[in-house]
C-alpha positions as CSV (number, residue, x, y, z in Angstrom):
1,M,139.5,139.7,-14.8
2,E,142.3,140.4,-12.3
3,I,142.2,143.8,-10.7
4,V,145.6,145.2,-9.7
5,R,146.1,148.4,-7.7
6,V,149.8,148.3,-6.8
7,P,152.5,149.0,-9.4
8,Y,155.0,146.3,-8.2
9,I,152.3,143.7,-8.4
10,M,151.4,144.8,-12.0
11,R,155.1,144.6,-12.9
12,D,155.3,141.1,-11.4
13,T,152.2,140.1,-13.5
14,A,153.7,141.6,-16.6
15,G,157.0,139.7,-15.9
16,T,155.1,136.4,-15.5
17,N,153.3,136.9,-18.9
18,T,156.7,137.6,-20.5
19,L,158.2,134.5,-19.1
20,R,155.3,132.5,-20.5
21,G,155.9,133.9,-23.9
22,K,152.6,135.8,-23.9
23,T,152.2,139.0,-25.9
24,A,150.4,141.9,-24.1
25,G,148.3,144.7,-25.4
26,F,147.6,147.8,-23.2
27,V,144.7,150.2,-23.3
28,P,145.4,153.2,-20.9
29,T,142.2,155.2,-20.0
30,M,141.0,157.7,-17.6
31,G,137.7,155.8,-17.2
32,A,134.1,156.9,-18.0
33,L,134.4,154.3,-20.7
34,H,132.5,154.5,-24.0
35,E,132.5,152.5,-27.3
36,G,135.6,154.3,-28.4
37,H,137.6,152.8,-25.5
38,L,136.0,149.4,-25.9
39,S,137.0,149.4,-29.6
40,L,140.6,149.7,-28.5
41,V,140.2,146.8,-26.1
42,R,138.8,144.6,-29.0
43,R,141.7,145.5,-31.2
44,S,144.1,144.6,-28.5
45,K,142.4,141.2,-27.9
46,E,142.6,140.5,-31.7
47,E,146.4,141.1,-31.7
48,N,147.6,139.9,-28.4
49,D,147.5,137.0,-25.9
50,I,146.8,139.2,-22.9
51,T,145.0,142.5,-22.7
52,V,145.6,145.0,-19.9
53,A,143.5,148.1,-19.4
54,S,144.2,150.9,-16.9
55,I,141.9,153.5,-15.3
56,F,143.7,156.5,-13.8
57,V,142.5,160.1,-13.8
58,N,145.9,161.8,-14.1
59,P,146.1,165.0,-12.2
60,A,149.3,166.0,-13.9
61,Q,147.6,166.6,-17.3
62,F,144.9,169.0,-15.9
63,G,145.5,172.7,-15.5
64,P,144.6,174.6,-12.3
65,A,141.3,175.8,-13.8
66,E,140.4,172.5,-15.6
67,D,138.0,169.8,-14.6
68,F,140.1,167.2,-12.7
69,H,137.8,167.0,-9.7
70,K,134.6,166.8,-11.8
71,Y,135.9,164.6,-14.5
72,P,133.4,161.7,-14.9
73,R,134.2,158.6,-12.8
74,D,132.3,155.3,-12.9
75,I,134.6,152.6,-11.6
76,E,131.9,150.0,-11.1
77,G,130.4,150.5,-14.5
78,D,133.8,150.7,-16.2
79,S,134.9,147.4,-14.5
80,E,131.7,145.7,-15.7
81,K,132.3,146.8,-19.3
82,L,135.9,145.7,-19.3
83,Q,135.1,142.3,-17.8
84,K,132.4,141.8,-20.4
85,E,134.9,142.6,-23.2
86,G,137.3,139.9,-21.8
87,V,140.0,142.2,-20.4
88,D,142.6,140.0,-18.5
89,V,144.0,142.6,-16.1
90,L,142.6,146.0,-14.9
91,F,145.2,148.2,-13.4
92,M,143.8,150.9,-11.2
93,P,146.6,152.6,-9.1
94,D,146.0,155.2,-6.5
95,I,147.5,158.7,-7.1
96,S,149.9,158.1,-4.1
97,H,151.3,155.1,-6.0
98,I,151.9,157.0,-9.2
99,Y,153.1,160.3,-7.7
100,P,154.4,159.5,-4.2
101,E,155.6,162.2,-1.8
102,G,158.8,163.7,-3.2
103,Y,158.0,162.8,-6.8
104,L,160.1,165.1,-9.1
105,T,160.4,163.6,-12.6
106,F,158.4,164.7,-15.6
107,I,158.8,164.2,-19.4
108,E,158.7,167.0,-22.0
109,V,158.3,166.1,-25.7
110,G,159.7,169.3,-27.2
111,K,158.0,171.2,-29.9
112,L,155.2,168.8,-30.5
113,S,153.8,169.4,-27.0
114,G,153.5,173.1,-27.5
115,K,151.3,173.1,-30.6
116,L,147.5,172.9,-31.0
117,C,146.1,171.7,-27.7
118,G,149.5,172.2,-26.0
119,A,149.4,175.9,-26.8
120,C,146.0,176.3,-25.1
121,R,146.7,173.9,-22.2
122,P,150.3,174.6,-21.0
123,G,151.8,171.6,-19.3
124,H,149.1,169.2,-20.5
125,F,151.3,167.0,-22.7
126,R,154.0,167.1,-20.0
127,G,151.5,165.3,-17.8
128,V,150.4,163.0,-20.6
129,A,153.9,161.9,-21.6
130,T,154.8,161.4,-17.9
131,I,151.9,159.2,-17.0
132,V,152.0,157.2,-20.3
133,A,155.8,156.5,-19.8
134,K,155.2,155.4,-16.2
135,L,152.3,153.1,-17.2
136,L,154.3,151.6,-20.1
137,N,157.2,150.9,-17.7
138,I,154.9,149.2,-15.2
139,V,152.7,147.2,-17.6
140,K,155.5,146.4,-20.1
141,P,153.2,145.7,-23.1
142,N,154.2,144.8,-26.6
143,R,151.6,147.1,-28.0
144,A,149.6,150.1,-26.6
145,Y,146.4,151.4,-28.2
146,F,145.2,155.0,-28.6
147,G,142.3,156.6,-30.5
148,Q,142.8,159.0,-33.4
149,K,140.4,161.5,-31.7
150,D,143.3,162.5,-29.5
151,Y,145.6,162.8,-32.5
152,Q,148.2,165.1,-31.0
153,Q,148.5,162.7,-28.0
154,T,149.3,159.8,-30.3
155,I,152.0,161.9,-32.1
156,V,153.5,163.0,-28.8
157,I,153.5,159.5,-27.4
158,R,155.0,158.0,-30.6
159,Q,157.9,160.5,-30.5
160,M,158.5,159.8,-26.8
161,V,158.6,156.0,-27.4
162,K,161.0,156.6,-30.3
163,D,163.3,159.0,-28.4
164,L,163.4,156.9,-25.2
165,D,164.1,153.6,-27.2
166,M,161.0,151.9,-25.7
167,D,160.4,148.6,-27.4
168,I,156.6,149.1,-27.8
169,D,154.4,149.4,-30.8
170,I,152.0,152.4,-30.6
171,V,148.8,151.6,-32.4
172,T,146.4,154.3,-33.5
173,C,142.8,153.3,-34.0
174,P,140.0,155.1,-35.9
175,T,137.8,157.6,-34.0
176,K,134.5,156.1,-32.9
177,R,131.5,158.4,-33.5
178,E,127.9,158.7,-32.6
179,N,125.3,158.3,-35.3
180,D,125.3,162.1,-36.0
181,G,129.1,162.2,-36.3
182,L,130.1,163.6,-32.9
183,A,133.3,162.0,-31.8
184,M,132.8,159.8,-28.7
185,S,134.3,161.4,-25.6
186,S,133.9,161.1,-21.9
187,R,133.4,164.9,-21.8
188,N,130.3,164.6,-23.9
189,A,128.5,163.8,-20.7
190,Y,128.8,167.4,-19.7
191,L,126.7,168.6,-22.6
192,G,123.0,169.5,-22.1
193,K,120.5,168.5,-24.8
194,E,120.9,171.7,-26.8
195,Q,124.6,171.8,-26.4
196,R,124.8,168.2,-27.5
197,E,122.9,169.0,-30.7
198,A,125.1,172.1,-31.2
199,A,128.3,169.9,-31.0
200,T,127.5,168.2,-34.2
201,V,128.8,171.4,-36.0
202,I,132.3,170.1,-35.5
203,Y,132.0,167.0,-37.6
204,R,129.9,168.7,-40.2
205,C,132.6,171.4,-40.5
206,L,135.4,168.8,-40.9
207,M,133.5,166.9,-43.5
208,E,132.6,170.0,-45.5
209,A,136.2,171.3,-45.4
210,S,137.4,167.8,-46.4
211,D,135.1,167.6,-49.4
212,L,136.0,171.1,-50.6
213,L,139.7,170.4,-50.3
214,K,139.5,167.0,-52.1
215,S,137.4,168.5,-54.9
216,G,139.7,171.5,-55.3
217,I,136.9,173.9,-54.7
218,I,138.7,175.6,-51.9
219,K,142.4,176.4,-51.6
220,L,144.5,175.2,-48.7
221,N,145.1,178.8,-47.6
222,D,141.4,179.6,-47.5
223,T,140.4,176.6,-45.4
224,K,141.1,178.0,-42.0
225,A,138.9,181.0,-42.5
226,F,136.1,178.8,-44.0
227,M,136.2,176.4,-41.0
228,Q,136.1,179.2,-38.4
229,K,133.2,180.9,-40.2
230,E,131.2,177.6,-40.3
231,L,131.9,176.8,-36.7
232,L,130.8,180.3,-35.5
233,K,127.5,179.9,-37.3
234,E,126.6,177.8,-34.3
235,S,125.7,180.3,-31.5
236,A,126.5,177.8,-28.7
237,V,130.2,177.9,-29.7
238,S,131.8,180.2,-27.1
239,R,135.4,179.9,-28.1
240,I,137.5,178.4,-30.9
241,D,141.0,177.4,-29.8
242,Y,142.0,176.3,-33.3
243,A,140.5,175.2,-36.5
244,G,142.6,174.7,-39.6
245,V,144.9,172.5,-41.7
246,Y,148.0,171.0,-40.2
247,D,151.0,168.8,-41.1
248,P,150.1,165.3,-39.8
249,L,153.7,164.7,-38.6
250,T,154.9,168.0,-37.3
251,L,151.5,169.6,-36.4
252,D,152.6,172.8,-38.1
253,E,149.9,174.9,-39.8
254,L,150.2,174.3,-43.5
255,S,150.3,176.9,-46.2
256,E,151.6,174.5,-48.9
257,P,149.6,171.3,-49.9
258,K,150.8,167.8,-49.0
259,D,149.5,164.4,-50.1
260,E,147.9,164.1,-46.7
261,V,146.8,166.8,-44.3
262,L,145.2,167.0,-40.9
263,L,142.0,169.0,-40.4
264,A,141.7,169.6,-36.7
265,V,139.3,171.6,-34.4
266,A,139.2,172.5,-30.7
267,L,136.4,174.6,-29.4
268,T,134.3,175.2,-26.3
269,I,130.5,174.8,-26.1
270,G,129.2,176.1,-22.8
271,E,132.0,175.1,-20.5
272,T,132.9,171.9,-22.3
273,R,136.0,171.8,-24.5
274,L,135.7,169.4,-27.4
275,I,138.3,168.2,-30.0
276,D,138.1,166.4,-33.3
277,N,140.1,165.8,-36.5
278,V,140.2,164.0,-39.8
279,L,143.1,163.0,-42.1
280,V,142.5,164.0,-45.7
281,T,144.2,163.0,-48.9
282,I,144.1,165.9,-51.4
283,R,145.4,166.7,-54.9
284,K,148.4,168.9,-54.9
285,E,147.9,172.1,-56.7
286,R,149.7,172.4,-60.0
């Protein structure tokens, strides 16, 4: 596995692969890798000649009171995992290479960035869109891979790629879960034993709401109240940012049924913010 730290060297590497007619898949990460990240790597290896992964903890997507400095980092362990999975190139730029002195340019993806997590974390998706655009321009992949757990992120990035005429396929892969249903996340490492057990309420709530909607037992308009009530039964939940039914394309909260809806949750347990979602196909009310 080749390790590259300087953007112009990564661009040269990408150009060489293009000249050789090689297709490239790209898995951008912030490190602290788990099975969810590695599943993206495996999908990329199935579909491309070359797989590039990146590790960069992006300061631009963290708010002033958020966990940038304590975000879990394990460069040695992450490198070993990626090498074992057969990654061809690991791109690990320094902050000074990505945001050099005098850096001024950021990308805003309109209304999509201000909903759900964007409403709770102002500027977050501005930072996400900016770093992903920069990484895509440097790595120049044919396909880039993201997990459904960060559903809003995938929608924002798809819109950005479309609007900026980037010739890249954005591939969304299924959420990887622990045996008890908790979505895999680097932030799960923050949870103590009791908090970790409490966090399973998220997936249970999503599954219960999904089953009730599909069976017609609960109406769409009643689902938000049901979800919030179920989540608050867990005393470790200190805050709910949102929990409800949303349009999978626009992320608007739904009052009228569609063929497919997004059930999504963001809440805090202790000091750890967790998100999860499921897509649900339901019967339209007659």
